[in-house]
N, C-alpha and C positions, 0 to 999 in steps of 0.2 A: 504494500500500500504506500509506504513512504520510501520506496527504493529510489536510489539516486540522490537522496537528501543527506547522505553521509551518516552521521551518528544520531540523527533525529529519530530514526526508527527505534534505536536502542533506548533513547530518552523516553519515547512514548511508552515503551514496554516497562521501563523503570517506574514511570509515573503510575501506570496501571497497577503494577505490583505494590507500590506504596499505598495506593488507594485501597487495594484489597487488604493490606496489612492493617491499615487504619480501621477499616470496617470490622475486621476480626478482633482487633483490640477493643473496640467499642462493645462488641458482643460479649467478649470475655469479661469486661468490667460489669456489664449487666448480670452475667451469670454469677460473678463473685458476690453480688448482693443477695442471690438466692441460695447459695451454698452456706450451710451453717455447721459450726463445730461446737463441741461442748467441752469445756475445761472443768476439772473438778479438784476438790481438795478434801482433806479429812475423810478419806476413803469413801467419797461420794456424798458426804453430808452437805456439802455446798457445791452447787453446779452453776456455772455461768455459760450461757450460750451467746455466740457472736456470729456475725456473718464472716465470710472469708475476707472481707474488706476490713474487718476488725471492729465493726460496730456492735456493741453489746446489745442484745435483744431480749434476754431473759436471765433471771436469777432465781434459783430454786434452793431454799434452805430447809433442811430437815428440822422440824420443830424441837427435836430432842436436844439441840445444842443451845436453846435459849435458857441459859442460867445466868442471872444477873451478876453472879460472882465471876463469870468467865467471859465478860464483855470483850476483853482484849483478844482472847482466843478466837471468838467468833469473827471479830474484825480481821484478824490475820487469815482465817480460813476464807473469808469473802475475797480479800485481796489476792490470795493465792489462786483461787478459782478463776478470778478475772484475768490474772496474768497468764494462767495456763490456757484459757480460751483465746487470748490475744496471740500467744505464741503459736497455737495450733492454726489460728486464722492466717498468720503470716506464712507459716509453712504451706498451708493449702493454697494460698495465693501464689506462692513461688512455684508450687507443683503445677498449677494451672498455666502459669506463664511459660514454664518449661515445655509443657505439652504443646502450647501454641507455637513457640519458636521452632520446636522440632518438626511440627507439622508443616511449617513453612520452609523447611530445609535450612534453617539457621542454626548456628551453634547453640546448644542447650543453655550455656551460661551467658548468652548475649543479654544485655540489659535493655529492656523495652519499657516504656517508650524511650526513644533516644534522648 
């Protein structure tokens, strides 16, 4: 189609590839909002749920831990569950990004978006 125009044909192909990559990135960002992970602490007494983008969406606390004398313990368990959920969210997000880059024939450790 663009024969005879030198490198313009390659440039058009690169632009099309970049647009496809941008569309895939947008879809992946939407998917990360739908994927949830659950972090827990205290052998499951406190559970925090977050999206793969790291947004905390739920907190579940077993009522057996509500002892006024152990307020600090409860606070620590809540923080630990939230941190666990955030760590799992970051790992899941990286896993999804790795899948996307590999599906596009890019190195798995390539940082997107640029």
